[in-house]
N, C-alpha and C positions, 0 to 999 in steps of 0.2 A: 314195310314204309312206316314212318312215326310222324304222328302230324300233330301238331298244336292246335288245336280251334279255340278262339276267343269268342265268348258271345253264344256258346254251346247250350246256351238253357233257353235263347229266346226262339223267335217264330222262326228265321232261314238258320240259323245256326246250327237251332235240334233238328232242321231237315236236314241240314249237311251232316252231321254228327250221327244220325242215324244212316244214313248212304253210306260214309266210310266205315263204320264199325259193320254195319250187316251185309252189305252189298259187296262191298272192297277188302273187306276184313284186314283194314289198315290198323295200326297201336294208336289209340287218340288219348291225347289228354286235353282236357275240356275243362275251361276255366271261364268261370261267369261269376259275376258279382251277387246276382241272383237280388237284381233290382224289381220293381214290380213286375215288370215284364219278363223275367227270368222265371221259368215252372218245370220243377225237377220231375212232375208229373208227366212232360211230354218228351222224357228219357226211359221213361217207364219198363218199355220195351228193352231196353239195354239191361236190367238189372241180371247182373251173374255173369254178365258177360267178362271174359277177363282182359280180353282188348280196348276195352271203355273204362278211363278213370276221370273223377271227375275233383276238379281244385276250385273251391270257393275262396276266392281274390278279387282283385280291383286292378284293373289295368292300369291304371296310374299306382301302385305301389311298386316301384323299383327295383327293391328289394326282392319282391314275391316273382316278379317277373324274370330277374334273373336267376332265381334259383329257379324257377319252372324250365328256363332254356337248358342249367347248366347240367340239371336234374334229369331232366326226362330227353335231352339230348336229339330233338326233333330234325327231320329231314325237312318240314314245312311249316310255315306257321301261315293260318288262315285266320285273317283279323275280322270279325265279325263287330264286335262288341262295340255297340253306340247307342247313346241315348237316340232314339229313332221317329219322334210323333210330333210331328209339325206342330198340332197345338198346343203340343207341351210347351214347346220351343218360347211360344210367345209370350208364355207367363213365368218361364222358367227360362230362361237361357244360359243362364250361369252353369248349369247341369250340365249342358250340351258344350259349352266350350273345354269344360273341365274334362269330361270325358271323353268328347269327338277329337279334341286336340291335343290337350296334354296327354291324355290318356294312348293314342295313337304316339306321339313323340317317346314318352315313355316304354311304348310296345318297341318301338323301330330302335332304340337305343341297345335295349337288352339284347334284341334279336342280332344287331352289330356286333355287340361285345363278344355274343356265343358264336356268330360267323367267323368272327378274325381269328378265332383260336382252333377253326376246323382246318385238318390237312387238304392239298390243294383238291383234291377228285370230289369231297366232299361239299367244299365253296362255291364249287361248279357245281353241282345237284342241287345244291340248295334253292328254296324258293320263298319268299315271302309276299301272298296275294293279300291285296286290303279291298275289301270289298267294301263298294261304294254306293252311289242312286243316281238315277238320271235327274235328280232334281237340282244338283252343282249345275246344269244347264241352266238353268232360266225354264221361260214359257216360251212354246211355240206359237205360230199363228197356225190357221188353218192349211198350210201344206208345209210341208218339210219333214224331218228325219234329225233326231240328235245323232251326230256321227263322231268316233273318238276326239277328233281336231274342231269339233263346236266349242266356242269362246264359253269358259265359266260366267254365269250369270248369276247366281242365286239369290231368291228371295226370301226366304223364311232366315230367321237363327237357326233354324236346322240344316236348312240346306248350305247355310254359309258355314257353320263346324265343319258340315264335310268336305266341302270345297276346300278348305283349309287343311284337315288332312290329307286329301288328295295329294295337293302340294307339298306336303312332309314326306310322303311315301317317296312320291318321284325325283325329290331333292335328295334322299338319303340314296336312290339310285345315281344318280347322277354326279351328289360330289364324293360319297364311300364306297361306290360300284354294289353296296348291298343289291341281291338281284331281286329286285321289287317289280310286281305284276299287280297293277291295277284295274279291277272290273266296277263298271257301273250298270246297273240294273232299271228295269222298269219297275212298277208295282205287284208285287207279291200277292198271291193268295193262295190259301188251300187250309190243309189240314194244321190243329193247332196252335189257330191266328188269334192272339188277343183280341178278345170282344171290344174294344176301344175303335176298333178302325171298320171302314167301310162294310165290306161282304160279312164277317162276323155278327157286328151289330146289328146289320138288316136281318139277319138269318135269325137271330134271338128274337131281334122284338117283334118280327114277323110272326114268329112260333109264340110268341106271348099275347099277341092283339095289341102291342103297344105302337105308339106311333112310328112312322121311319121318317126321321129327317133328312131332308136333301139341302146341300147348302144352296142359294140363289137360286136360278132357275134348273139347275142339274145340269147344265151345257158342260161342263170342265171334262176333257177329254182324257184318261190315261190308258196307259196301252199294258194289259195284266198278266203275266207270268205267273206261271203256275210254279207252287216252291220246289215242287221234287224238280221239275224241269229246271231250275237256277240252282239247285243241288247238285245234279250231276254237270251243268256248265264251271261251278266251279273247279269242283276236281279235276275236269279237264284242264281250265285255264292254270291252273298249281300244276297240272302235269307238263302240258307242252306250250303253254303261255310264253313268248319272248319277254325276258327282262328287260324294264324299262317301258313296256307297251302299254296300253290300255284297251280293255275289250267290252263292249258295252253289250247287256245280256237283255233281249227284249222277245216279247209273245209274239208281237205281230197281232196283236189283238187289241186294236183301240176299241175302246167302249166310252160312250159320254158318261159320267156316273147317275143320271135317271134312268137308263137302258138298262146300266148293273142292278141296280136297284128292284128294278121291273121284272128283268127275269129274273131275279132268285126268289122274288113272287109269283112266278110264274111255276118254276119247278117246286117252291113249295106248295101251291095249289093242287098242282097235278100227285103229290106225293104225301101229303097229309091236307087232305079236304077239309075247308073251314065252311062257314053256312055264308061267308062274304068272301068276295077277292080280296086279297090282301094288300093289292096294288091301292086298293081305296085309304090305306092306312097312310100313303105317302102324305108329309107336310113340309113345306118349303119354308126355309127360314134364313133370318140374314145371314149373306156369304162370311166366309175367314176372310179377316184383310190377308194381302199380299196372296192371295189365291191363284196359284198358274192356269191359266187357260189352258194346255193341252200339252201335254208332255209323251212322246213318243220315240221309239228306239230303231234304230238301225243296226242289225244284227249280221251284216252280212260279212264285217271282219272275224267274226267269232264263226260262221257256218261256212265261209271258204277257207280259210286257215287251218282251223282247226275238226273241222265237220260235224259242228254242233247242229242237234235238231231240236224243239222242241215237241216233247211226245203228246202235249194236250193244248187242243183249240181251248176257245174260251167255255165254248158250251157245254165241251168234256168233263172240261175241267171244275167248273161251276157246278154241275150237276154231280162230280165225287165230292165235290166240299160240303154241297148239301148234307148228302148223303151222310158224310161223316160226324158233321154236327148233330144230326137225328141219331145215329147209334151211339155217339159219345158224350152224353151228358155228365156221367162220370169225372171228366176232365173239365168241362166249360162253365159248370155249375158252381162250385167253389170261387172262380172270378167274376162269374156272375154277381154273385151275392156281393163281393168284394167292390165290383166296379160296375154301377149299375146305369152307365149310361150316360151320365149328367156330362154336359159341353165341356169340353177342353178348349181353352185357347181365351180370347177376349168375347164380353157377353156384351151386346149394348142395352141401353135401360128398357129400347122398343121391344125386343125381345130374351126378356127375362127369364122364360122356361125354356127354351131352346135347349134339344138333347143330340144334336147330330153326331154320327162319327166322323173320325178323321175321312177325309176324300182328296188323299194324294195330296 
């Protein structure tokens, strides 16, 4: 099996690449532009593996994408490359439109050109997996779950750009017959997570005795998915998912943001005891504009049709995640020196010093 993975030096992408190379033994061409969130250290375990090749390229480069398809001749394309941080999209939406919309268009066209030149059997077997987010569906109330048929209602520039890319991917299936499958996932967490996001930033701030900023009252709810469970789901969707279909991937682990932060504090207090409970570091700060109240995924279709099950619940996954950060300062320290937890997105004059993490 020959697989192109875009965004394979990012958080979810590197987890997928490690799974495909180490667990499945696939031939992988890993394409990444190495923006701030791309990190070759996340692929260090693959050094010396002859079934992993890295290509430093941007998915908006039509020539590079066409040459990658023609040269590598993939059986699958798994497209994860994206600008993905909501707060950054609030103050820099142009990059999100360029990468997430135009980049997806460029990659779809490169894949279509390659796919149309295959013989009939190879055309039938080929798959293009477009990996997206539950944020395209907007915000839930206290009840209900996002299903594959939930209408799109994006709230942020990030989610709007991902919604647009989802529509492009499905249109390329309906118009051109390109065998596209779409996945939408809930909030991921786990090893190798860039420290601007809620869980890794909370871990690292708590270790350093720094404030643990939480938006609003911390009551926004997210469904948490361990990243290695997500990688296995993506492999399964690409292998057995039906072209033209969408599969939602969720961990069935709903938690309020404040409860996530408190749980991390409790785990750290047990593993690395301090002089005072780390929960005392929690600081409430001005909420983010357009902050969706609740996300929760109904993964029934994926579970029943393809037989996927999450192997980690939130408690087991957060335990593994905290321990990983304790054991791997070599990975996060250079990132921490470069990104020191400053607030991204809009900052009100009344809250100039707030430095919260992204909270979904």
